[in-house]
Each structure stands twice: as structure tokens, then as C-alpha cells.
N, C-alpha and C positions, 0 to 999 in steps of 0.2 A: 532459628529465630522464626517468629511468626511472620508469615507473608501470605499475600494473595497472588494469584497468577492471572494474566490476561494473554490470550492467544489470538492473534490477528489472522483470520482465515477467510476473509470475505473479499479478496481481490478479484480482478477481472481475469487473471491468467491469460492475457491476450496472446502471449507468445507460446502458450500451450493449447491453442485452439479453443480457449474459453472453458476448458474442463474444470471440474473440481479437483485441483491438483493435490489437495490434502488427502484425497482418496487413493492416490498412487501408493504403491506398496514398496517398502524397502526392507529386505530380508524378512518378508512374510508379514509385516505389519504396515498399516497405513501410516502416512506421514503424520496425520493428526494424532493418532494413537501414540506415536513415539514422542511427540511434543508434549502431549498431556502427561505421559509417563514421566517426562523430564521434570515436570512441575510437581512431582511427588513431594508430599509434606506441606503443601500449601493449604490454607484454610478453605479457600474456594478457588475454582478455576472458571473463568468466564471466557467462552469462545465467541468471538465476533464473526458472524457469518451464518451459513445455513448447513451446519453439520448434522449427521444423524443424531437422533435423540439418544441421550445417555445419562445415566445417573452419576457419571464421573465429572460432569461439568454442567454449567448453565449456559444458555445460548441467548445472545442479543444480536440485533442488527443495527448497523449504523444508519444515521439519517443525515443527508440523503444516502441512499445505497451507492456504493462505490465513492463515498465521500473522502476516502483516504484515511491514513492513520489517525489524524486529528479527530475526525468524526467517530472513528472506531473506538478510540480511547475514551472519548466523551460518553459514548453509550455504555462501555464496560465499567467505567468508574461510577456512572449513575447506578448501575446494577449492584455495585459494591457499597452503596450508601449504607452507613451503619456499621461497616466493618471497622474493627479497631486495630487491624494489622498495620504496622508502621510502614512497611514497604510493600511494593508490588513488583513481581517478576513479569516482564513484558517480553513476549516471544512471537516471532513469525511462525505461521503454521506449517512451514515447509522446510524444517530443519531436522533431518533424520538423526543427526549425531549430536544434537545440542545438549543432550544429557551430560556429555563430558565437560561442558563449559560451566554448568550451573553451580557445582560446588565451589568453584573459585569465586564466582560472582557473589554468592550468598556469604561466603567467608569474609570477603572484602566488605560487603554491606554491613555485616555485623560489627565491624570495627570502624565504620565511618564516623567522623566527628559530626556533631549536630549541624555544622555549617555546610556540609556536603549534601547534595540533593540526590545523588545516585552514582552508580558505577556501570560503565558500558564495556562490553567485550571488545578487545582488539584482536582481529584475526592475524594469521601468520604473516600477512603483508603489512601490518600496522594500521589497517583501516578500521575505523569505528563501525561497530555493528549496533545500530540504534534499537533494533528489535531482538537483541540478545543482551538484556540489561535488567538491572534492578533500580527502581526509583523510589524515593520517599513518596508515599501516597499523597500527602498534603501538597508537596511541591509539584507533583504531576497534575493534580487537580487544578492548581493555580495556573500551571502552564497551558493546559488545554482550554481553560476558560478564556484565554487571551488570543486564541487562534480561530481560524475559520475552516470549514470543510475544504479539503483539497490541499491543505498545507502539509508539507513533508515532516517527517520526524525530526529532521535537522532544525526546522523552524519551530516545531513544538517545544523542543528543549532549549532553544536559544535563550540565554539568560540564566539558565540553571548552572550551578556549580557541580561539575561532573568529574568523577575519577574514572580512570581507565585501567583495565587489567588484561594482560595477554591471556588467551585461552588456547587449549590444545589445537594443533593443526587439524583442520577438517570439521571442527565442531560447529562452525558457522556457515558451512557450505549449504546453500539453498537450491531450490529447483525452480528457476525462472524460465528455462527453455528446455527443449527436448535434448539439447546437447548437455545441459546440466544433469538431466535425468540419466542419460546414458553414461556419463562420467561416474555416477554413483551406482551404476549397475541396475538402474530402474528402466524397465522396458515399457514401450507403449502398450496400453491395455484399455479395454473398454471401461471407462468410468463415466459417471453422469456429467452432463454439460450444465454449467451454471446458466440457467435460463434467463437470469437477469442481465448477463453479460452481453454486450453488443457483438453480433456476429460479423466477421469479415466476409465480404461478398465472395472473395476467392483467396487463394494462397499463393498468388503469383509473385508477390513482392515481399519475401521474407527479409530482404535487406532493409526495406523501408520500415518494417516492424521493429527490427533490431536498432535501426538508427533513431526511430522515435523514442524507444526506451533509453538508449544511451544519451541522447541529447537532453531529454527531460530530466534524467538523473543529474547530468552535468549542470543544467540550469536551475536545479532544485525546484522543479514544477512537476505536476502530474503529467503522464503521457497524453498526447493529443488524441481525440477521436478521429482517427485517420480517415475512416470512411466518410465522415461528414465534411472534413476539411477538403478531401479530394473532390467531393461533390460540389462544394462551394467553388473551388478552383476551376473545375470543369465548366460549371455554369457561367462563371465570370468570363472565361476564355471564349465561350460560345456566344454569349449575349453582349459582351462589350468588345474585347479583343484579347489576344493571347497574353500580352504582358499584364493584363488586369488580374490574372490568376494569383501570382505571388503578392501583388499589392493588396488584393482583397483579403487573403488569409492573414497577412500581416496586420491589416487594420482591424479585422475581427479580434485577433489576439490583443491588440492594443486597447480596443474598446472594453474587452472583458477584463483586462488588467485594471482599467480605471474604475469599473464597477466593483471589483473586489476591493480596491483601495477605499471605496466609499462604504464598505461594510457588507456587500452582497456576497453570499456563498459562491465559491468558484464555479461549481457545476451550473448554478442558476445564471451566473454572469455569462458563461460561455454560451449557454442555450439562448439567452436573450440576444446577445450580439449576433450569433449565427442566424437566429430566426429573422431578425430585422433585415439582415443581408439577403437571406433567401427570399424574403418577400419582395425586397427591392429588385432583385434579379429576375424574379418571376414576372414582374410587371414590365420588363423590358423585352422588346422584340429581339430575335437573334441578330447578331451583328452580321452585316453582309460580308461574305468571304471568310467568316470565322471557321 
């Protein structure tokens, strides 16, 4: 069947030290090459991120940068304006074995009744894999038009009628951490660092990084900018008193949530709430005995 493909490859890779993880190699090929190969047969492939120039795909960048899957899909679908393909294959850029899942997805999509908006892969645990899926292009366009940067894929497709299809074991295994990489036989190697990604000041708190990722996934929100939040907490503890640290970070998140509810993009909302707080703290003298 006629289809386009979108590969999301512009994430922060914060648990991989901010590297371009799609440049990691699995069995002699880069992860990005393997995912693009898996989209064989598509009319066009749009890669969202900053991959090497190639005649195998077109490249776009989401706005704002690191705006999450909603912003990435908006940019990619804009690049596909004018395409007459009925469906679009949506893949994460770090799925080395995803080629084994795609025939099932496309076969199911070819038989979907008009009322169904897409089909999502179910991994071996029964978990939905939103970035191993085929969506009706018109339905996905409508879905991303109603969300803001920072929204998760779960929120993007909320309201769509989606089928599910089990896919072979291992075909949705991705590379979010060095442990994931090692489990796939991928070793650490020198690859370029995503210069847009925020650097962690040190690597002393891997548990905090993992907790940030796990909690944000459970709460269906983007991961926090840990360095900025720790800076706010430290400043509040120093300039007000120690218990002000958790209160401050909670209130910054609450304020950002209200701004997002009012229509402001998430990244801008967090920046505004954090900046106001930083300015307020900077104007205070250090608390005595803090």
C-alpha cells in the first residue's frame, strides 16, 4: 500500500550522555540506517532531527527544538504537505530490529475499515508502542493540530480509534540507556554529541536521571530539566531556608502547568516560570544559617 514514513530522531538522549544515539551501530549499521531501511517501500521518508545528509530521506527540525513528539510530527507532516499517501508509518529512530514488525503493521493497516485511524504495535509484554505504528495521515494531522509542544504520543493520539497488533519479540526494543545498548550488543563508541542538548554538569546521580525518566513517563509528561530544577532548589534552600527547595520546584511546575493550560507551549511555560523564580531568588539575600 502507498505510505509515507516519519522517523523521530531528535531527542535529547539524556541517559546516553546527550550523544546522537541514532549514530550508534548495531551489527555494523547505524540505528538510523536500520530504521530507514525498515521503511523500505515508502514514498518519502522524513527524519526529524539533525542526521547526516542523505538522498534516502528528507530532514526537518521540530520547533521548538526538543519540543517532543507532537512538535516533531507537526514538522514532519508539514514537510509531507501535498502527499496523497493514505497512511504514514511513524517510527522512533533507535529501533534496530523494527523491520520485523513493519510487515504486520502494514498488512493490518491495509485491511483497516474507514472508521479506524491507525494501528499500533504491541510488544511482547502487551505494551503499546506509539512510535512503532501506522496512522491515517488525515487523522494524525488532525490530532497534532490539537496539541502543543511537549505533549506525549499518548496525548497526541488520544481520541483516535486505534487498533493494536502484536509484533515479534524484540522488534520494539529501543536504546534509551547504556544498559539497553549493552543488552543489544551495542558498545560505547565515539559518536557526535548533540550540541543542542543540555549537558549535565556531572554524572554523579545516574539514579536521579533514571528516576526523572521513569516518573515523567508514568505521569505522561516530558522529563524535567534536572540541572535547572536542582539549581532552583539549591538557590531556594540557600536564600530562603532548606524546606523552601521542594516547595519552590513544586510551585514552578504548578505555574508552568497553568500556563500550558492557557495555551502556552510547554517549553516556553517552564522557562517563564523558572526565570521568574530565579529572578525573585536572585534579589533575596542569603538566609542566615542556610
